[in-house]
C-alpha positions as CSV (number, residue, x, y, z in Angstrom):
1,M,53.7,82.9,-126.8
2,R,57.0,83.7,-125.3
3,S,56.0,82.3,-121.8
4,V,55.0,79.0,-123.3
5,A,58.3,78.7,-125.2
6,K,60.2,79.6,-122.0
7,Y,58.3,76.9,-120.1
8,L,59.0,74.2,-122.8
9,L,62.7,75.2,-122.8
10,L,62.8,74.9,-119.0
11,A,61.2,71.5,-119.1
12,F,63.7,70.4,-121.7
13,I,66.7,71.6,-119.6
14,L,65.4,69.9,-116.5
15,T,64.7,66.6,-118.2
16,G,68.2,66.6,-119.5
17,A,69.5,67.4,-116.0
18,F,67.6,64.4,-114.6
19,S,69.0,62.1,-117.2
20,Q,72.6,63.1,-117.7
21,R,74.3,61.2,-114.9
22,V,72.3,58.0,-114.4
23,H,72.4,54.6,-116.0
24,S,70.1,53.8,-118.9
25,Q,68.1,51.3,-116.9
26,S,67.2,53.8,-114.2
27,I,66.9,57.1,-116.2
28,I,64.4,59.5,-114.5
29,E,62.0,61.2,-116.8
30,L,60.2,64.3,-115.7
31,L,56.5,64.1,-116.6
32,R,55.2,67.3,-115.0
33,F,55.8,69.9,-112.2
34,E,54.2,73.1,-111.0
35,R,57.5,75.0,-110.2
36,A,61.2,74.3,-110.5
37,I,64.3,75.9,-109.0
38,R,67.9,75.3,-109.7
39,T,70.0,75.8,-106.6
40,E,72.8,74.4,-104.4
41,V,72.5,72.3,-101.3
42,Q,75.7,72.1,-99.2
43,G,77.7,73.1,-102.3
44,E,76.1,70.6,-104.7
45,A,74.0,71.5,-107.7
46,V,70.3,70.5,-107.1
47,Q,67.1,70.8,-109.1
48,K,64.1,71.5,-106.9
49,L,60.7,70.5,-108.2
50,Y,57.3,71.1,-106.6
51,N,54.2,69.0,-107.1
52,A,56.2,66.8,-109.4
53,R,55.5,63.6,-111.3
54,L,58.5,61.6,-112.4
55,K,59.1,58.3,-114.1
56,T,61.8,55.6,-114.2
57,K,61.9,52.5,-116.3
58,D,59.6,50.6,-114.0
59,A,57.9,53.1,-111.8
60,T,56.1,56.5,-111.6
61,L,56.5,58.8,-108.6
62,V,54.4,61.8,-107.4
63,C,55.3,64.0,-104.5
64,D,54.9,67.5,-103.0
65,S,58.6,68.2,-103.7
66,A,61.7,66.6,-105.1
67,Y,65.5,67.2,-105.1
68,Q,67.5,65.9,-108.0
69,Y,71.3,66.0,-107.4
70,V,72.8,67.0,-110.7
71,N,76.2,65.4,-110.1
72,R,75.3,62.1,-108.4
73,D,72.8,59.3,-108.8
74,E,70.4,60.4,-106.1
75,L,66.9,61.7,-105.9
76,R,65.1,62.9,-102.8
77,A,61.4,63.3,-102.5
78,F,59.2,64.8,-99.7
79,G,55.6,65.0,-98.7
80,N,52.6,62.7,-99.7
81,I,54.7,60.4,-101.9
82,Q,53.2,57.7,-104.1
83,I,55.1,55.3,-106.2
84,D,53.4,53.0,-108.7
85,T,54.9,49.9,-110.4
86,E,53.4,46.9,-112.2
87,S,53.6,44.9,-109.0
88,E,53.2,47.3,-106.1
89,N,52.0,50.7,-104.9
90,I,54.1,52.5,-102.3
91,W,53.4,55.6,-100.1
92,A,55.8,57.4,-97.8
93,D,56.5,60.8,-96.2
94,S,60.0,61.0,-97.6
95,L,62.3,59.1,-100.0
96,V,65.9,58.9,-100.9
97,Y,66.3,57.0,-104.2
98,Y,69.7,55.8,-105.4
99,T,69.3,55.4,-109.2
100,R,72.4,53.3,-109.7
101,N,71.3,50.3,-107.6
102,E,67.5,51.2,-107.5
103,L,67.6,51.3,-103.7
104,S,65.1,53.6,-102.0
105,K,65.0,54.7,-98.4
106,L,61.4,55.3,-97.4
107,R,60.7,57.1,-94.2
108,G,57.6,58.0,-92.2
109,R,54.2,56.4,-92.7
110,V,55.5,53.9,-95.3
111,I,52.9,51.6,-96.9
112,I,53.6,49.0,-99.5
113,K,50.7,47.3,-101.2
114,Q,51.4,44.1,-103.2
115,D,48.6,42.0,-104.6
116,S,46.5,40.9,-101.6
117,S,48.9,42.1,-98.9
118,T,49.6,45.5,-97.4
119,L,52.7,46.3,-95.3
120,F,53.1,49.2,-93.0
121,G,56.4,50.6,-91.4
122,N,58.2,53.7,-90.3
123,V,61.7,53.0,-91.7
124,V,61.9,50.9,-94.8
125,D,64.7,50.3,-97.3
126,Y,63.3,48.9,-100.6
127,N,65.2,47.6,-103.6
128,F,63.2,48.0,-106.8
129,A,65.5,45.6,-108.7
130,T,65.4,42.7,-106.2
131,K,61.9,43.4,-104.8
132,I,63.2,43.1,-101.2
133,A,61.9,45.4,-98.5
134,Y,63.8,45.8,-95.2
135,F,61.6,47.1,-92.3
136,R,63.9,48.5,-89.7
137,D,61.5,50.1,-87.2
138,G,58.3,48.1,-87.0
139,I,56.3,46.1,-89.6
140,R,52.7,45.3,-89.9
141,L,51.3,43.0,-92.6
142,E,47.7,42.8,-93.4
143,D,46.0,40.4,-95.9
144,K,42.6,38.7,-96.2
145,D,43.6,36.1,-93.7
146,G,44.7,38.3,-90.8
147,T,47.4,40.6,-89.5
148,L,51.0,40.1,-88.6
149,R,53.3,42.6,-86.8
150,A,56.9,42.6,-85.5
151,E,59.6,45.0,-84.5
152,N,61.5,44.5,-87.8
153,G,61.5,42.2,-90.8
154,T,62.5,41.5,-94.4
155,Y,59.9,40.9,-97.1
156,F,60.9,39.1,-100.4
157,Q,58.2,39.9,-102.9
158,E,59.2,37.6,-105.7
159,Q,59.5,34.6,-103.4
160,D,56.4,35.7,-101.4
161,S,58.3,35.0,-98.2
162,A,59.4,37.0,-95.2
163,I,61.5,37.0,-92.1
164,F,60.1,38.8,-89.0
165,K,62.1,39.3,-85.8
166,N,61.4,40.5,-82.3
167,N,58.0,40.4,-80.6
168,V,56.2,38.7,-83.5
169,Q,52.4,38.5,-83.4
170,I,50.0,36.8,-85.8
171,Q,46.2,37.4,-85.5
172,D,43.4,36.1,-87.7
173,S,39.8,35.0,-87.2
174,A,40.8,31.4,-86.2
175,Q,43.9,31.8,-84.0
176,Y,46.5,34.0,-82.3
177,A,50.3,33.2,-82.3
178,E,53.4,34.9,-81.0
179,G,57.2,34.2,-80.8
180,D,60.5,35.9,-81.1
181,S,61.0,35.3,-84.9
182,L,59.1,34.0,-87.8
183,F,60.1,32.6,-91.2
184,I,57.2,32.4,-93.6
185,N,56.5,31.5,-97.2
186,R,53.0,32.7,-98.0
187,S,52.7,31.0,-101.5
188,K,53.5,27.6,-99.9
189,E,51.6,28.5,-96.7
190,H,54.6,27.3,-94.7
191,F,55.9,29.0,-91.6
192,Q,58.4,28.5,-88.8
193,L,58.0,30.3,-85.5
194,H,61.0,30.4,-83.1
195,S,61.5,30.9,-79.4
196,R,58.8,31.4,-76.7
197,V,56.1,30.2,-79.0
198,F,52.5,30.7,-77.9
199,V,49.5,29.7,-80.1
200,T,45.8,29.5,-79.2
201,D,42.7,29.3,-81.2
202,S,40.0,32.0,-81.2
203,S,37.8,30.0,-78.8
204,G,40.6,29.4,-76.3
205,T,40.0,25.7,-76.2
206,N,43.3,24.6,-77.8
207,L,46.7,26.0,-76.8
208,I,50.3,25.1,-77.6
209,T,53.6,26.5,-76.4
210,G,57.3,25.5,-77.0
211,N,60.6,26.7,-78.4
212,Y,59.8,26.0,-82.1
213,L,56.7,25.6,-84.2
214,E,56.5,24.6,-87.9
215,A,53.2,24.5,-89.8
216,D,51.9,24.3,-93.4
217,S,48.7,24.3,-95.4
218,T,48.1,20.5,-95.0
219,G,47.2,21.0,-91.3
220,R,50.6,19.7,-90.1
221,R,52.1,21.3,-87.0
222,F,55.4,20.3,-85.5
223,L,56.3,21.6,-82.0
224,S,59.7,21.0,-80.4
225,G,61.6,22.2,-77.3
226,N,59.6,21.9,-74.1
227,G,56.4,21.3,-76.1
228,Y,53.0,21.7,-74.4
229,L,49.6,21.0,-75.9
230,R,46.2,21.6,-74.3
231,R,43.0,20.3,-75.9
232,I,39.5,20.9,-74.6
233,E,36.6,18.8,-75.8
234,G,33.2,20.3,-74.8
235,D,31.4,23.5,-74.4
236,S,33.3,25.0,-71.5
237,L,36.9,25.5,-70.5
238,S,36.4,23.1,-67.6
239,A,35.2,20.2,-69.7
240,D,37.3,17.2,-70.8
241,T,40.7,19.0,-70.8
242,T,43.8,17.1,-71.9
243,H,47.3,18.4,-71.2
244,I,50.3,16.9,-73.1
245,H,54.0,17.7,-72.4
246,A,56.8,16.3,-74.6
247,A,60.1,17.3,-76.1
248,R,58.5,17.0,-79.6
249,I,54.8,17.0,-80.7
250,L,53.5,16.4,-84.2
251,M,49.9,17.4,-84.9
252,L,48.1,16.5,-88.1
253,E,44.7,18.2,-88.6
254,S,42.0,17.6,-91.2
255,D,38.4,18.7,-91.5
256,S,37.1,16.0,-89.3
257,T,40.0,14.3,-87.5
258,S,43.2,15.1,-85.8
259,Q,46.3,13.0,-85.0
260,I,48.9,13.6,-82.4
261,E,52.4,12.1,-82.1
262,A,54.6,13.0,-79.1
263,Y,58.2,12.0,-78.4
264,E,60.6,12.0,-75.5
265,Q,59.5,12.4,-71.9
266,V,55.8,12.4,-72.8
267,N,53.4,13.0,-70.0
268,V,49.6,13.4,-70.2
269,W,47.0,14.6,-67.7
270,S,43.3,14.6,-68.0
271,E,40.5,14.3,-65.5
272,N,40.2,10.5,-65.9
273,F,43.6,9.5,-67.2
274,A,47.3,10.3,-66.8
275,S,50.4,8.7,-68.3
276,L,54.2,8.7,-68.8
277,S,55.8,7.3,-71.9
278,D,58.6,7.7,-74.4
279,T,56.2,8.1,-77.3
280,L,52.4,8.7,-77.7
281,F,50.1,8.4,-80.6
282,Y,46.5,9.6,-80.7
283,D,43.8,9.5,-83.3
284,S,40.6,11.5,-82.7
285,S,38.6,9.4,-85.1
286,T,39.1,6.3,-83.0
287,E,39.8,8.1,-79.6
288,L,42.7,5.7,-79.1
289,F,45.9,6.6,-77.2
290,R,48.9,4.4,-77.9
291,L,51.8,4.7,-75.4
292,R,55.2,3.1,-76.2
293,G,58.5,2.8,-74.5
294,T,57.9,1.3,-71.0
295,P,54.9,3.5,-70.3
296,K,53.0,4.0,-67.1
297,A,49.3,4.9,-67.0
298,W,47.0,5.9,-64.2
299,H,43.2,5.8,-63.9
300,K,41.8,6.8,-60.6
301,R,43.5,4.5,-58.1
302,I,44.9,2.1,-60.7
303,Q,48.5,2.2,-62.1
304,L,49.2,0.1,-65.2
305,N,52.7,-0.8,-66.4
306,G,53.7,-2.5,-69.6
307,R,56.0,-2.1,-72.6
308,D,53.0,-1.0,-74.7
309,I,49.8,0.4,-73.4
310,N,46.6,1.3,-75.4
311,V,44.0,3.6,-73.9
312,Q,40.6,3.5,-75.6
313,L,38.4,6.5,-74.8
314,D,34.7,7.1,-75.4
315,S,33.8,10.8,-75.2
316,S,36.9,11.4,-73.0
317,D,35.9,8.6,-70.5
318,V,38.3,5.6,-70.4
319,E,36.5,2.7,-72.0
320,K,39.3,0.1,-72.3
321,L,43.0,-0.2,-71.2
322,T,45.3,-2.7,-72.8
323,A,48.9,-3.5,-71.7
324,F,51.3,-5.9,-73.2
325,P,53.7,-7.7,-72.8
326,A,54.7,-8.1,-69.2
327,A,51.7,-6.1,-68.0
328,F,51.3,-5.3,-64.3
329,A,48.4,-3.4,-62.7
330,V,48.2,-2.2,-59.2
331,Q,44.9,-1.0,-57.6
332,E,45.1,0.8,-54.3
333,D,42.1,0.0,-52.1
334,S,40.5,3.3,-51.1
335,V,39.5,2.0,-47.6
336,T,42.3,-0.3,-46.5
337,G,45.1,1.3,-48.6
338,R,46.3,-2.2,-49.6
339,F,47.5,-3.0,-53.1
340,N,45.6,-5.4,-55.3
341,Q,48.1,-6.7,-57.9
342,L,47.5,-8.2,-61.3
343,K,50.1,-9.4,-63.9
344,G,50.1,-11.3,-67.1
345,D,51.5,-11.3,-70.6
346,T,48.5,-9.2,-71.6
347,L,46.1,-7.2,-69.5
348,I,42.8,-5.8,-70.7
349,A,40.6,-3.7,-68.5
350,Y,37.0,-2.7,-69.5
351,F,35.2,0.3,-67.9
352,D,31.6,1.3,-67.5
353,S,30.8,4.9,-66.8
354,G,34.3,5.5,-65.6
355,A,34.5,2.5,-63.2
356,V,36.3,-0.8,-64.0
357,S,33.9,-3.6,-64.9
358,L,36.1,-6.4,-66.2
359,I,39.8,-7.2,-66.1
360,L,41.1,-10.0,-68.4
361,L,44.6,-11.4,-67.9
362,R,46.2,-13.9,-70.3
363,P,48.3,-15.9,-70.5
364,N,50.5,-16.5,-67.5
365,S,48.2,-14.5,-65.2
366,K,48.9,-13.9,-61.5
367,I,46.9,-12.0,-59.0
368,L,47.1,-11.0,-55.4
369,Y,43.8,-9.6,-54.3
370,H,43.1,-8.5,-50.7
371,T,39.7,-9.3,-49.2
372,T,37.5,-7.7,-46.5
373,D,34.9,-9.0,-44.2
374,D,31.3,-7.7,-43.9
375,A,32.5,-4.7,-41.8
376,G,34.9,-3.7,-44.5
377,E,38.0,-4.8,-42.5
378,P,40.9,-6.8,-44.1
379,D,40.6,-10.5,-43.6
380,G,43.1,-12.0,-45.9
381,A,44.1,-12.3,-49.6
382,I,43.8,-14.5,-52.6
383,E,47.0,-15.3,-54.5
384,N,46.5,-17.2,-57.7
385,A,48.4,-18.2,-60.9
386,S,46.5,-19.3,-64.0
387,P,46.7,-19.3,-67.8
388,E,43.8,-16.9,-67.8
389,T,42.0,-14.9,-65.2
390,R,38.7,-12.9,-65.5
391,L,37.8,-10.5,-62.7
392,F,34.3,-8.9,-62.6
393,F,33.6,-5.7,-60.8
394,E,30.6,-3.7,-59.7
395,D,31.0,0.0,-58.7
396,G,34.7,-0.7,-58.7
397,D,34.5,-3.6,-56.2
398,L,35.4,-7.2,-57.1
399,I,32.4,-9.4,-57.1
400,Q,33.6,-12.5,-59.0
401,A,36.8,-14.2,-60.2
402,K,37.0,-16.9,-62.9
403,M,40.3,-18.7,-63.3
404,G,41.3,-21.8,-65.4
405,Q,43.6,-24.5,-64.2
406,N,44.5,-22.3,-61.3
407,Q,47.1,-22.8,-58.7
408,G,46.0,-20.6,-55.9
409,L,45.8,-20.2,-52.2
410,F,44.0,-18.2,-49.6
411,L,46.3,-16.2,-47.3
412,P,44.9,-15.6,-43.9
413,E,45.2,-12.1,-42.3
414,H,48.6,-11.5,-40.7
415,A,50.9,-8.6,-40.0
416,A,53.1,-9.0,-43.1
417,L,50.2,-9.4,-45.6
418,P,49.8,-5.7,-46.4
419,D,53.4,-5.7,-47.6
420,R,53.2,-8.8,-49.8
421,R,54.3,-8.1,-53.4
422,L,54.3,-10.1,-56.7
423,D,57.4,-10.0,-58.8
424,G,57.5,-6.9,-61.0
425,F,55.4,-4.8,-58.6
426,A,55.5,-1.1,-59.4
427,W,53.6,1.7,-57.6
428,D,54.8,5.2,-58.3
429,P,52.2,7.8,-57.3
430,D,54.9,10.6,-57.2
431,L,55.5,10.1,-60.9
432,R,51.9,10.6,-61.8
433,P,51.5,13.8,-63.9
434,Q,49.5,16.5,-62.2
435,K,47.1,19.0,-63.6
436,P,49.0,22.2,-64.5
437,V,48.4,24.9,-61.8
438,T,48.8,27.8,-64.2
439,T,47.7,28.4,-67.8
440,P,50.2,29.9,-70.3
441,Q,49.4,33.5,-71.2
442,P,50.4,35.7,-74.2
443,R,53.3,38.0,-73.5
444,F,52.0,40.9,-75.6
445,S,48.8,43.0,-75.8
446,P,46.4,42.1,-78.6
447,V,47.2,43.2,-82.1
448,P,45.6,46.6,-82.8
449,E,42.9,46.6,-85.3
450,T,44.3,49.7,-87.1
451,P,47.7,50.6,-88.6
452,P,50.2,52.4,-86.4
453,F,49.8,55.8,-88.0
454,L,47.3,58.1,-89.7
455,L,47.0,57.0,-93.3
456,P,48.4,59.3,-96.0
457,D,46.0,61.3,-98.2
458,R,47.1,59.7,-101.4
459,Y,46.7,56.2,-99.9
460,L,43.1,57.0,-98.8
461,K,42.3,58.3,-102.3
462,F,43.7,55.1,-103.8
463,I,41.6,52.9,-101.6
464,E,38.5,55.0,-102.4
465,S,39.1,54.6,-106.1
466,Q,39.5,50.8,-105.7
467,I,36.3,50.6,-103.8
468,A,34.5,52.6,-106.5
469,D,36.0,50.4,-109.3
470,D,34.8,47.2,-107.4
471,K,31.3,48.6,-107.2
472,K,31.3,49.3,-111.0
473,N,32.5,45.8,-111.7
């Protein structure tokens, strides 16, 4: 009977010691312990508790041992720590808790579980009042959608947002992304990735790089600063690849369609088509490229100039080119090297299986077309002006020309004929975009599938209990 009374008295004294110098909103209540010692640490009075369970206004804490400093607002806990609140569960190897401002310094195998997300770190400062966690030496975030990791970060629980810095990586079943820093609001599904951005989908078909990327849940992605987009249509990495470079690229994705807008120094390369322009608009539902701002477009040995150019694709093959106004097309003859020239207010070129089949010029059309004899040698040229001109081709060779109210002449072969040019002639093969010789690669190794440390015992037991509860339900 005496021992029980002595134990109750000790518990009463310790509870009073825990409460005597802290504010009312952060009073620590002792719930249980196996053993207690009152001693001094560097001249300060300390209560040492072993296998203790304590409670504050908003949290309960269990640990292997705890030090309560009698004369200052500080608690230290060690070994297999678990902290439970209404909104999170926390595990750590050691803890320093300042009761005045509810700030805790968590160290060694830190895990914070909040709703559907779990965060891992080695050095974490967490404020129970503001619900802000500062990860100072590595952070890993896991949720149902994937995994994120960085060298450091700040997580704002109430705003469900975070800032991650230095060697940021994001990995899920659909894509991989990396950059130097990341600002994310998970509830709004909005994020901003900064500096040395690299993003690719799980199949490796689509890839983007740049200095800044912004994205949200609507499928909108905005890329700026040396932006690059690679899209592959088909079953292999060699099929129907389009490369787009621009200062800014806006991508709008839906379940069935995608739209691309690119601005400033836009250049495009694909197997059958290349272009330069100030702006570019593309809609996958119509397979239509619209180039604006004195663009230039190339298809095989044809260069097309005009203030506006539309490129209609059909399964990645060019089906139709339209240029207006002041359109000018140049076709380099593959045998003679001479330049066939076509100009008009509007030019429309139709293609069949990748080869030009019909060119329509109207109004104010002019042509300079070089001819060859039966041996394929140059033998003159046709120069013509007409309100409308129709040129018919077979296998890329001109077979018929139809002109209305034409004013034309046949120019016999002579030394100066190869250099004859119509007004507005432009042929710039050096400006034609080329296929990139290298493919951008990620800077970092893949995100590990497992956390960066062995999981604490109490955390494993917590997960086991959750699994058991889910099976019951």
